[in-house]
N, CA, C, O and the ligand as a Tripos MOL2 file, in Angstrom:
@<TRIPOS>MOLECULE
protein
  249   247    63     0     0
PROTEIN
NO_CHARGES

@<TRIPOS>ATOM
      1 N          -6.4860  -13.8530  -11.1270 N.3       1 MET1
      2 CA         -5.6540  -13.4490   -9.9490 C.3       1 MET1
      3 C          -5.6500  -11.8820   -9.9590 C.2       1 MET1
      4 O          -5.4540  -11.2230  -10.9800 O.2       1 MET1
      5 N          -5.8760  -11.3750   -8.7690 N.am      2 TYR2
      6 CA         -5.9230   -9.8570   -8.4460 C.3       2 TYR2
      7 C          -4.7310   -9.4740   -7.4330 C.2       2 TYR2
      8 O          -4.4740  -10.2100   -6.4810 O.2       2 TYR2
      9 N          -4.0980   -8.4210   -7.6540 N.am      3 GLU3
     10 CA         -2.9900   -7.9360   -6.9280 C.3       3 GLU3
     11 C          -3.3220   -6.5020   -6.3780 C.2       3 GLU3
     12 O          -3.8490   -5.5890   -7.0140 O.2       3 GLU3
     13 N          -2.9220   -6.4870   -5.1120 N.am      4 PHE4
     14 CA         -2.9730   -5.1150   -4.3460 C.3       4 PHE4
     15 C          -1.7250   -4.6800   -3.9490 C.2       4 PHE4
     16 O          -1.0000   -5.4380   -3.3040 O.2       4 PHE4
     17 N          -1.3270   -3.4180   -4.2850 N.am      5 GLN5
     18 CA         -0.1850   -2.8220   -3.7400 C.3       5 GLN5
     19 C          -0.4340   -1.3680   -3.1490 C.2       5 GLN5
     20 O          -0.6520   -0.3540   -3.8120 O.2       5 GLN5
     21 N          -0.3660   -1.4590   -1.9560 N.am      6 CYS6
     22 CA         -0.8450   -0.2190   -1.1190 C.3       6 CYS6
     23 C          -0.3620    1.0890   -1.6990 C.2       6 CYS6
     24 O           0.8030    1.1560   -2.0900 O.2       6 CYS6
     25 N          -1.0250    1.9530   -1.7710 N.am      7 GLY7
     26 CA         -0.6780    3.3330   -2.4090 C.3       7 GLY7
     27 C          -0.0540    4.2600   -1.4320 C.2       7 GLY7
     28 O           0.3940    5.3190   -1.8700 O.2       7 GLY7
     29 N           0.0290    4.0080   -0.2030 N.am      8 SER8
     30 CA          0.5630    4.9080    0.7830 C.3       8 SER8
     31 C           2.0920    4.7920    0.7220 C.2       8 SER8
     32 O           2.6560    3.6990    0.6730 O.2       8 SER8
     33 N           2.7070    5.9140    0.7270 N.am      9 PRO9
     34 CA          4.1610    6.0480    0.7420 C.3       9 PRO9
     35 C           4.9350    5.3430    1.8970 C.2       9 PRO9
     36 O           6.0980    4.9400    1.8620 O.2       9 PRO9
     37 N           4.1070    5.2840    2.8550 N.am     10 VAL10
     38 CA          4.7820    4.7550    4.1030 C.3      10 VAL10
     39 C           4.4490    3.2620    4.4500 C.2      10 VAL10
     40 O           4.7270    2.7290    5.5240 O.2      10 VAL10
     41 N           3.7600    2.6080    3.3030 N.am     11 CYS11
     42 CA          3.2040    1.3100    3.6280 C.3      11 CYS11
     43 C           3.5870    0.5080    2.4100 C.2      11 CYS11
     44 O           3.3180    1.0110    1.3190 O.2      11 CYS11
     45 N           4.2100   -0.7300    2.4440 N.am     12 LYS12
     46 CA          4.5980   -1.5630    1.4440 C.3      12 LYS12
     47 C           3.8940   -2.6580    1.2050 C.2      12 LYS12
     48 O           4.2900   -3.5070    0.4080 O.2      12 LYS12
     49 N           2.7990   -2.7570    1.8550 N.am     13 THR13
     50 CA          2.0280   -3.9240    1.8260 C.3      13 THR13
     51 C           1.4630   -4.3370    0.3850 C.2      13 THR13
     52 O           0.9180   -3.5170   -0.3540 O.2      13 THR13
     53 N           1.6340   -5.6000    0.0750 N.am     14 HIS14
     54 CA          1.3060   -6.2300   -1.2440 C.3      14 HIS14
     55 C           0.7480   -7.5010   -0.9950 C.2      14 HIS14
     56 O           1.2730   -8.2140   -0.1390 O.2      14 HIS14
     57 N          -0.2460   -7.8890   -1.6250 N.am     15 PHE15
     58 CA         -0.8440   -9.2250   -1.6050 C.3      15 PHE15
     59 C          -1.7310   -9.4750   -2.6840 C.2      15 PHE15
     60 O          -2.2080   -8.5270   -3.3080 O.2      15 PHE15
     61 N          -2.0340  -10.7920   -3.0030 N.am     16 THR16
     62 CA         -2.8120  -11.1890   -4.0960 C.3      16 THR16
     63 C          -3.9310  -11.9970   -3.5880 C.2      16 THR16
     64 O          -3.8220  -12.4380   -2.4440 O.2      16 THR16
     65 N          -5.1070  -12.2840   -4.3430 N.am     17 ALA17
     66 CA         -6.2470  -13.0090   -4.1820 C.3      17 ALA17
     67 C          -6.6690  -13.5820   -5.5310 C.2      17 ALA17
     68 O          -6.3230  -13.1010   -6.6100 O.2      17 ALA17
     69 N          -7.3900  -14.5720   -5.3870 N.am     18 PRO18
     70 CA         -7.9340  -15.3080   -6.6090 C.3      18 PRO18
     71 C          -9.0290  -14.4350   -7.3800 C.2      18 PRO18
     72 O          -9.1500  -14.4200   -8.6050 O.2      18 PRO18
     73 N          -9.7440  -13.7700   -6.5470 N.am     19 THR19
     74 CA        -10.8450  -12.9600   -7.0970 C.3      19 THR19
     75 C         -10.8020  -11.4300   -6.6240 C.2      19 THR19
     76 O         -10.1430  -11.0540   -5.6540 O.2      19 THR19
     77 N         -11.5820  -10.6010   -7.4240 N.am     20 GLU20
     78 CA        -11.5100   -9.2330   -7.0730 C.3      20 GLU20
     79 C         -12.3410   -9.0040   -5.7570 C.2      20 GLU20
     80 O         -11.9980   -8.1190   -4.9720 O.2      20 GLU20
     81 N         -13.4480   -9.8130   -5.5150 N.am     21 ASP21
     82 CA        -14.1370   -9.5670   -4.2930 C.3      21 ASP21
     83 C         -13.2450  -10.0670   -3.0150 C.2      21 ASP21
     84 O         -13.2800   -9.3750   -1.9970 O.2      21 ASP21
     85 N         -12.5320  -11.1260   -3.0420 N.am     22 GLU22
     86 CA        -11.5270  -11.6220   -2.0480 C.3      22 GLU22
     87 C         -10.5750  -10.6540   -1.6810 C.2      22 GLU22
     88 O         -10.2360  -10.4220   -0.5200 O.2      22 GLU22
     89 N         -10.0740   -9.9900   -2.8720 N.am     23 LEU23
     90 CA         -8.9240   -9.0390   -2.7640 C.3      23 LEU23
     91 C          -9.4940   -7.8660   -2.0030 C.2      23 LEU23
     92 O          -8.9050   -7.4580   -1.0020 O.2      23 LEU23
     93 N         -10.6660   -7.2750   -2.4490 N.am     24 MET24
     94 CA        -11.2350   -6.0640   -1.8890 C.3      24 MET24
     95 C         -11.6130   -6.3780   -0.3910 C.2      24 MET24
     96 O         -11.6010   -5.4120    0.3720 O.2      24 MET24
     97 N         -11.9250   -7.5270    0.0890 N.am     25 GLY25
     98 CA        -12.1070   -7.9050    1.4660 C.3      25 GLY25
     99 C         -11.0620   -7.7890    2.2450 C.2      25 GLY25
    100 O         -11.1640   -7.2670    3.3550 O.2      25 GLY25
    101 N          -9.8760   -8.2730    1.7570 N.am     26 ALA26
    102 CA         -8.4830   -8.1480    2.2730 C.3      26 ALA26
    103 C          -7.9200   -6.6120    2.3020 C.2      26 ALA26
    104 O          -7.1680   -6.2200    3.1940 O.2      26 ALA26
    105 N          -8.3340   -5.8590    1.3140 N.am     27 VAL27
    106 CA         -7.9260   -4.5580    1.2870 C.3      27 VAL27
    107 C          -8.7230   -3.7380    2.2360 C.2      27 VAL27
    108 O          -8.2170   -2.7830    2.8260 O.2      27 VAL27
    109 N         -10.0770   -4.1300    2.4070 N.am     28 ALA28
    110 CA        -10.8450   -3.4510    3.5010 C.3      28 ALA28
    111 C         -10.1960   -3.6750    4.8640 C.2      28 ALA28
    112 O          -9.9970   -2.7420    5.6420 O.2      28 ALA28
    113 N          -9.8520   -5.0160    5.1420 N.am     29 LYS29
    114 CA         -9.1910   -5.4840    6.3730 C.3      29 LYS29
    115 C          -7.9290   -4.5710    6.6040 C.2      29 LYS29
    116 O          -7.7370   -4.0250    7.6900 O.2      29 LYS29
    117 N          -7.1030   -4.4350    5.5630 N.am     30 HIS30
    118 CA         -5.8050   -3.9130    5.4940 C.3      30 HIS30
    119 C          -5.9400   -2.3900    5.8910 C.2      30 HIS30
    120 O          -5.1880   -1.8700    6.7160 O.2      30 HIS30
    121 N          -6.9600   -1.7100    5.2380 N.am     31 VAL31
    122 CA         -6.8930   -0.3460    5.5490 C.3      31 VAL31
    123 C          -7.6060   -0.0590    7.0110 C.2      31 VAL31
    124 O          -7.3300    0.9700    7.6270 O.2      31 VAL31
    125 N          -8.4390   -0.9280    7.4730 N.am     32 ALA32
    126 CA         -8.9750   -0.9850    8.7670 C.3      32 ALA32
    127 C          -7.8820   -1.0520    9.8790 C.2      32 ALA32
    128 O          -7.8750   -0.2970   10.8510 O.2      32 ALA32
    129 N          -6.9130   -2.0770    9.6310 N.am     33 VAL33
    130 CA         -5.9840   -2.3990   10.6350 C.3      33 VAL33
    131 C          -4.9230   -1.4770   10.5330 C.2      33 VAL33
    132 O          -4.5890   -0.8520   11.5400 O.2      33 VAL33
    133 N          -4.3200   -1.2960    9.4050 N.am     34 LYS34
    134 CA         -3.0280   -0.6040    9.1190 C.3      34 LYS34
    135 C          -3.2130    0.9070    9.0540 C.2      34 LYS34
    136 O          -2.3660    1.6180    9.5960 O.2      34 LYS34
    137 N          -4.3080    1.4750    8.4010 N.am     35 HIS35
    138 CA         -4.4320    2.8670    8.2630 C.3      35 HIS35
    139 C          -5.6610    3.2810    9.0460 C.2      35 HIS35
    140 O          -6.1600    4.3850    8.8240 O.2      35 HIS35
    141 N          -6.1470    2.5130    9.8940 N.am     36 ARG36
    142 CA         -7.2580    2.9110   10.8040 C.3      36 ARG36
    143 C          -8.4000    3.6920   10.1220 C.2      36 ARG36
    144 O          -8.7600    4.7980   10.5240 O.2      36 ARG36
    145 N          -8.9410    3.0650    9.0830 N.am     37 ILE37
    146 CA         -9.9730    3.5090    8.3370 C.3      37 ILE37
    147 C         -11.0780    2.2980    8.3070 C.2      37 ILE37
    148 O         -11.1030    1.4290    7.4350 O.2      37 ILE37
    149 N         -11.9260    2.3860    9.3380 N.am     38 ALA38
    150 CA        -12.7170    1.1700    9.6660 C.3      38 ALA38
    151 C         -14.0010    1.2390    8.6610 C.2      38 ALA38
    152 O         -14.6730    0.2260    8.4690 O.2      38 ALA38
    153 N         -14.2780    2.3470    8.0950 N.am     39 ALA39
    154 CA        -15.3980    2.3000    7.1740 C.3      39 ALA39
    155 C         -15.1250    3.0600    6.0540 C.2      39 ALA39
    156 O         -15.6600    4.1570    5.8950 O.2      39 ALA39
    157 N         -14.3540    2.5940    5.2710 N.am     40 PRO40
    158 CA        -13.9190    3.5210    3.9350 C.3      40 PRO40
    159 C         -15.1990    4.0750    2.9920 C.2      40 PRO40
    160 O         -16.0980    3.3120    2.6400 O.2      40 PRO40
    161 N         -15.1710    5.2160    2.7020 N.am     41 SER41
    162 CA        -16.2080    5.8950    1.9590 C.3      41 SER41
    163 C         -16.1710    5.1460    0.5410 C.2      41 SER41
    164 O         -15.2220    4.4900    0.1100 O.2      41 SER41
    165 N         -17.4160    5.3800   -0.1070 N.am     42 LYS42
    166 CA        -17.4080    4.6830   -1.4660 C.3      42 LYS42
    167 C         -16.3530    5.4150   -2.3450 C.2      42 LYS42
    168 O         -15.7530    4.7540   -3.1930 O.2      42 LYS42
    169 N         -16.1070    6.6600   -2.2030 N.am     43 SER43
    170 CA        -15.0180    7.1690   -3.2430 C.3      43 SER43
    171 C         -13.6890    6.6870   -2.7380 C.2      43 SER43
    172 O         -12.8230    6.6270   -3.6100 O.2      43 SER43
    173 N         -13.3040    6.3050   -1.4350 N.am     44 LEU44
    174 CA        -12.1240    5.7120   -1.1850 C.3      44 LEU44
    175 C         -12.0510    4.2890   -1.8310 C.2      44 LEU44
    176 O         -11.0940    3.8950   -2.4980 O.2      44 LEU44
    177 N         -13.0840    3.6270   -1.5760 N.am     45 VAL45
    178 CA        -13.1840    2.3130   -2.1780 C.3      45 VAL45
    179 C         -12.8580    2.2780   -3.6570 C.2      45 VAL45
    180 O         -12.0740    1.4530   -4.1250 O.2      45 VAL45
    181 N         -13.5210    3.2550   -4.4230 N.am     46 GLN46
    182 CA        -13.2890    3.4430   -5.9590 C.3      46 GLN46
    183 C         -11.8880    3.9230   -6.1380 C.2      46 GLN46
    184 O         -11.2650    3.5660   -7.1380 O.2      46 GLN46
    185 N         -11.3360    4.7170   -5.2340 N.am     47 PHE47
    186 CA         -9.8930    5.2520   -5.5410 C.3      47 PHE47
    187 C          -9.0490    3.8830   -5.4160 C.2      47 PHE47
    188 O          -8.2730    3.5560   -6.3140 O.2      47 PHE47
    189 N          -9.2160    3.1810   -4.3800 N.am     48 LEU48
    190 CA         -8.4230    1.8940   -4.2350 C.3      48 LEU48
    191 C          -8.5650    0.9670   -5.3760 C.2      48 LEU48
    192 O          -7.5570    0.4210   -5.8220 O.2      48 LEU48
    193 N          -9.7210    0.7420   -5.8840 N.am     49 LYS49
    194 CA         -9.9570    0.0490   -7.0140 C.3      49 LYS49
    195 C          -9.2810    0.4250   -8.2580 C.2      49 LYS49
    196 O          -8.7950   -0.4170   -9.0130 O.2      49 LYS49
    197 N          -9.2410    1.8870   -8.5080 N.am     50 ASP50
    198 CA         -8.6170    2.3190   -9.6030 C.3      50 ASP50
    199 C          -7.0830    2.4640   -9.4530 C.2      50 ASP50
    200 O          -6.3740    2.5770  -10.4530 O.2      50 ASP50
    201 N          -6.6000    2.4600   -8.2600 N.am     51 ASN51
    202 CA         -5.1790    2.8400   -8.0660 C.3      51 ASN51
    203 C          -4.3430    1.8900   -7.4920 C.2      51 ASN51
    204 O          -3.1260    1.9660   -7.6610 O.2      51 ASN51
    205 N          -4.8630    0.9790   -6.8160 N.am     52 THR52
    206 CA         -4.0150   -0.0490   -5.9960 C.3      52 THR52
    207 C          -4.1700   -1.4480   -6.3010 C.2      52 THR52
    208 O          -3.3670   -2.2810   -5.8810 O.2      52 THR52
    209 N          -5.4160   -1.8180   -7.1940 N.am     53 ILE53
    210 CA         -5.4490   -3.3380   -7.4650 C.3      53 ILE53
    211 C          -5.4010   -3.2870   -8.9650 C.2      53 ILE53
    212 O          -5.7000   -2.3250   -9.6720 O.2      53 ILE53
    213 N          -4.9170   -4.6450   -9.3960 N.am     54 ARG54
    214 CA         -4.8530   -4.8450  -10.8960 C.3      54 ARG54
    215 C          -5.1680   -6.1880  -11.2750 C.2      54 ARG54
    216 O          -4.9420   -7.0120  -10.3880 O.2      54 ARG54
    217 N          -5.5790   -6.5880  -12.2320 N.am     55 GLU55
    218 CA         -5.8260   -8.0200  -12.6380 C.3      55 GLU55
    219 C          -4.4810   -8.6440  -13.2070 C.2      55 GLU55
    220 O          -3.8800   -8.0440  -14.0980 O.2      55 GLU55
    221 N          -4.0680   -9.6890  -12.7640 N.am     56 ILE56
    222 CA         -2.7700  -10.2460  -13.1590 C.3      56 ILE56
    223 C          -3.2190  -11.5170  -14.0890 C.2      56 ILE56
    224 O          -3.9030  -12.4540  -13.6760 O.2      56 ILE56
    225 N          -2.7240  -11.3810  -15.3830 N.am     57 PRO57
    226 CA         -3.0620  -12.4480  -16.2990 C.3      57 PRO57
    227 C          -2.4550  -13.8840  -15.8800 C.2      57 PRO57
    228 O          -1.2560  -13.9070  -15.6020 O.2      57 PRO57
    229 N          -3.0840  -14.9040  -15.8240 N.am     58 THR58
    230 CA         -2.4350  -16.0550  -15.3200 C.3      58 THR58
    231 C          -1.6470  -16.7120  -16.4190 C.2      58 THR58
    232 O          -0.8190  -17.5690  -16.1080 O.2      58 THR58
    233 N          -1.8500  -16.3570  -17.7820 N.am     59 GLY59
    234 CA         -1.1960  -17.1600  -18.8870 C.3      59 GLY59
    235 C          -1.7430  -18.3730  -19.1730 C.2      59 GLY59
    236 O          -1.3160  -19.0200  -20.1290 O.2      59 GLY59
    237 N          -2.6780  -18.7990  -18.4440 N.am     60 LYS60
    238 CA         -3.3030  -20.2210  -18.8670 C.3      60 LYS60
    239 C          -4.6920  -20.0210  -19.1310 C.2      60 LYS60
    240 O          -5.3870  -19.1850  -18.5550 O.2      60 LYS60
    241 N          -5.1070  -20.8720  -20.0860 N.am     61 SER61
    242 CA         -6.6450  -20.8320  -20.3240 C.3      61 SER61
    243 C          -7.1570  -21.9020  -19.4270 C.2      61 SER61
    244 O          -6.5340  -22.9340  -19.1800 O.2      61 SER61
    245 N          -8.3650  -21.5870  -18.9390 N.am     62 GLY62
    246 CA         -9.0040  -22.4930  -18.0580 C.3      62 GLY62
    247 C          -8.7830  -22.3090  -16.7180 C.2      62 GLY62
    248 O          -9.3080  -23.0610  -15.8970 O.2      62 GLY62
    249 ZN         -1.2780    0.2380    3.3880 Zn       63 ZN63
@<TRIPOS>BOND
     1     1     2 1
     2     2     3 1
     3     3     4 2
     4     3     5 am
     5     5     6 1
     6     6     7 1
     7     7     8 2
     8     7     9 am
     9     9    10 1
    10    10    11 1
    11    11    12 2
    12    11    13 am
    13    13    14 1
    14    14    15 1
    15    15    16 2
    16    15    17 am
    17    17    18 1
    18    18    19 1
    19    19    20 2
    20    19    21 am
    21    21    22 1
    22    22    23 1
    23    23    24 2
    24    23    25 am
    25    25    26 1
    26    26    27 1
    27    27    28 2
    28    27    29 am
    29    29    30 1
    30    30    31 1
    31    31    32 2
    32    31    33 am
    33    33    34 1
    34    34    35 1
    35    35    36 2
    36    35    37 am
    37    37    38 1
    38    38    39 1
    39    39    40 2
    40    39    41 am
    41    41    42 1
    42    42    43 1
    43    43    44 2
    44    43    45 am
    45    45    46 1
    46    46    47 1
    47    47    48 2
    48    47    49 am
    49    49    50 1
    50    50    51 1
    51    51    52 2
    52    51    53 am
    53    53    54 1
    54    54    55 1
    55    55    56 2
    56    55    57 am
    57    57    58 1
    58    58    59 1
    59    59    60 2
    60    59    61 am
    61    61    62 1
    62    62    63 1
    63    63    64 2
    64    63    65 am
    65    65    66 1
    66    66    67 1
    67    67    68 2
    68    67    69 am
    69    69    70 1
    70    70    71 1
    71    71    72 2
    72    71    73 am
    73    73    74 1
    74    74    75 1
    75    75    76 2
    76    75    77 am
    77    77    78 1
    78    78    79 1
    79    79    80 2
    80    79    81 am
    81    81    82 1
    82    82    83 1
    83    83    84 2
    84    83    85 am
    85    85    86 1
    86    86    87 1
    87    87    88 2
    88    87    89 am
    89    89    90 1
    90    90    91 1
    91    91    92 2
    92    91    93 am
    93    93    94 1
    94    94    95 1
    95    95    96 2
    96    95    97 am
    97    97    98 1
    98    98    99 1
    99    99   100 2
   100    99   101 am
   101   101   102 1
   102   102   103 1
   103   103   104 2
   104   103   105 am
   105   105   106 1
   106   106   107 1
   107   107   108 2
   108   107   109 am
   109   109   110 1
   110   110   111 1
   111   111   112 2
   112   111   113 am
   113   113   114 1
   114   114   115 1
   115   115   116 2
   116   115   117 am
   117   117   118 1
   118   118   119 1
   119   119   120 2
   120   119   121 am
   121   121   122 1
   122   122   123 1
   123   123   124 2
   124   123   125 am
   125   125   126 1
   126   126   127 1
   127   127   128 2
   128   127   129 am
   129   129   130 1
   130   130   131 1
   131   131   132 2
   132   131   133 am
   133   133   134 1
   134   134   135 1
   135   135   136 2
   136   135   137 am
   137   137   138 1
   138   138   139 1
   139   139   140 2
   140   139   141 am
   141   141   142 1
   142   142   143 1
   143   143   144 2
   144   143   145 am
   145   145   146 1
   146   146   147 1
   147   147   148 2
   148   147   149 am
   149   149   150 1
   150   150   151 1
   151   151   152 2
   152   151   153 am
   153   153   154 1
   154   154   155 1
   155   155   156 2
   156   155   157 am
   157   157   158 1
   158   158   159 1
   159   159   160 2
   160   159   161 am
   161   161   162 1
   162   162   163 1
   163   163   164 2
   164   163   165 am
   165   165   166 1
   166   166   167 1
   167   167   168 2
   168   167   169 am
   169   169   170 1
   170   170   171 1
   171   171   172 2
   172   171   173 am
   173   173   174 1
   174   174   175 1
   175   175   176 2
   176   175   177 am
   177   177   178 1
   178   178   179 1
   179   179   180 2
   180   179   181 am
   181   181   182 1
   182   182   183 1
   183   183   184 2
   184   183   185 am
   185   185   186 1
   186   186   187 1
   187   187   188 2
   188   187   189 am
   189   189   190 1
   190   190   191 1
   191   191   192 2
   192   191   193 am
   193   193   194 1
   194   194   195 1
   195   195   196 2
   196   195   197 am
   197   197   198 1
   198   198   199 1
   199   199   200 2
   200   199   201 am
   201   201   202 1
   202   202   203 1
   203   203   204 2
   204   203   205 am
   205   205   206 1
   206   206   207 1
   207   207   208 2
   208   207   209 am
   209   209   210 1
   210   210   211 1
   211   211   212 2
   212   211   213 am
   213   213   214 1
   214   214   215 1
   215   215   216 2
   216   215   217 am
   217   217   218 1
   218   218   219 1
   219   219   220 2
   220   219   221 am
   221   221   222 1
   222   222   223 1
   223   223   224 2
   224   223   225 am
   225   225   226 1
   226   226   227 1
   227   227   228 2
   228   227   229 am
   229   229   230 1
   230   230   231 1
   231   231   232 2
   232   231   233 am
   233   233   234 1
   234   234   235 1
   235   235   236 2
   236   235   237 am
   237   237   238 1
   238   238   239 1
   239   239   240 2
   240   239   241 am
   241   241   242 1
   242   242   243 1
   243   243   244 2
   244   243   245 am
   245   245   246 1
   246   246   247 1
   247   247   248 2
@<TRIPOS>SUBSTRUCTURE
     1 MET1         2 RESIDUE 1 A MET
     2 TYR2         6 RESIDUE 1 A TYR
     3 GLU3        10 RESIDUE 1 A GLU
     4 PHE4        14 RESIDUE 1 A PHE
     5 GLN5        18 RESIDUE 1 A GLN
     6 CYS6        22 RESIDUE 1 A CYS
     7 GLY7        26 RESIDUE 1 A GLY
     8 SER8        30 RESIDUE 1 A SER
     9 PRO9        34 RESIDUE 1 A PRO
    10 VAL10       38 RESIDUE 1 A VAL
    11 CYS11       42 RESIDUE 1 A CYS
    12 LYS12       46 RESIDUE 1 A LYS
    13 THR13       50 RESIDUE 1 A THR
    14 HIS14       54 RESIDUE 1 A HIS
    15 PHE15       58 RESIDUE 1 A PHE
    16 THR16       62 RESIDUE 1 A THR
    17 ALA17       66 RESIDUE 1 A ALA
    18 PRO18       70 RESIDUE 1 A PRO
    19 THR19       74 RESIDUE 1 A THR
    20 GLU20       78 RESIDUE 1 A GLU
    21 ASP21       82 RESIDUE 1 A ASP
    22 GLU22       86 RESIDUE 1 A GLU
    23 LEU23       90 RESIDUE 1 A LEU
    24 MET24       94 RESIDUE 1 A MET
    25 GLY25       98 RESIDUE 1 A GLY
    26 ALA26      102 RESIDUE 1 A ALA
    27 VAL27      106 RESIDUE 1 A VAL
    28 ALA28      110 RESIDUE 1 A ALA
    29 LYS29      114 RESIDUE 1 A LYS
    30 HIS30      118 RESIDUE 1 A HIS
    31 VAL31      122 RESIDUE 1 A VAL
    32 ALA32      126 RESIDUE 1 A ALA
    33 VAL33      130 RESIDUE 1 A VAL
    34 LYS34      134 RESIDUE 1 A LYS
    35 HIS35      138 RESIDUE 1 A HIS
    36 ARG36      142 RESIDUE 1 A ARG
    37 ILE37      146 RESIDUE 1 A ILE
    38 ALA38      150 RESIDUE 1 A ALA
    39 ALA39      154 RESIDUE 1 A ALA
    40 PRO40      158 RESIDUE 1 A PRO
    41 SER41      162 RESIDUE 1 A SER
    42 LYS42      166 RESIDUE 1 A LYS
    43 SER43      170 RESIDUE 1 A SER
    44 LEU44      174 RESIDUE 1 A LEU
    45 VAL45      178 RESIDUE 1 A VAL
    46 GLN46      182 RESIDUE 1 A GLN
    47 PHE47      186 RESIDUE 1 A PHE
    48 LEU48      190 RESIDUE 1 A LEU
    49 LYS49      194 RESIDUE 1 A LYS
    50 ASP50      198 RESIDUE 1 A ASP
    51 ASN51      202 RESIDUE 1 A ASN
    52 THR52      206 RESIDUE 1 A THR
    53 ILE53      210 RESIDUE 1 A ILE
    54 ARG54      214 RESIDUE 1 A ARG
    55 GLU55      218 RESIDUE 1 A GLU
    56 ILE56      222 RESIDUE 1 A ILE
    57 PRO57      226 RESIDUE 1 A PRO
    58 THR58      230 RESIDUE 1 A THR
    59 GLY59      234 RESIDUE 1 A GLY
    60 LYS60      238 RESIDUE 1 A LYS
    61 SER61      242 RESIDUE 1 A SER
    62 GLY62      246 RESIDUE 1 A GLY
    63 ZN63       249 GROUP 0 **** ****
């Protein structure tokens, strides 16, 4: 499980997804719609990965 918490001080968006790929897809949609960044640069994507998403341990094996 992966969690996104938007880093913008004026945006409290928070959501989760089962995989990092799905989460990044949702993040890309979020920044396009909410922050009007239709084509985030590689450095922005890297920044988002480093600063706004994290893996949540499920606590279960399997
Ligand atoms: Zn946001």
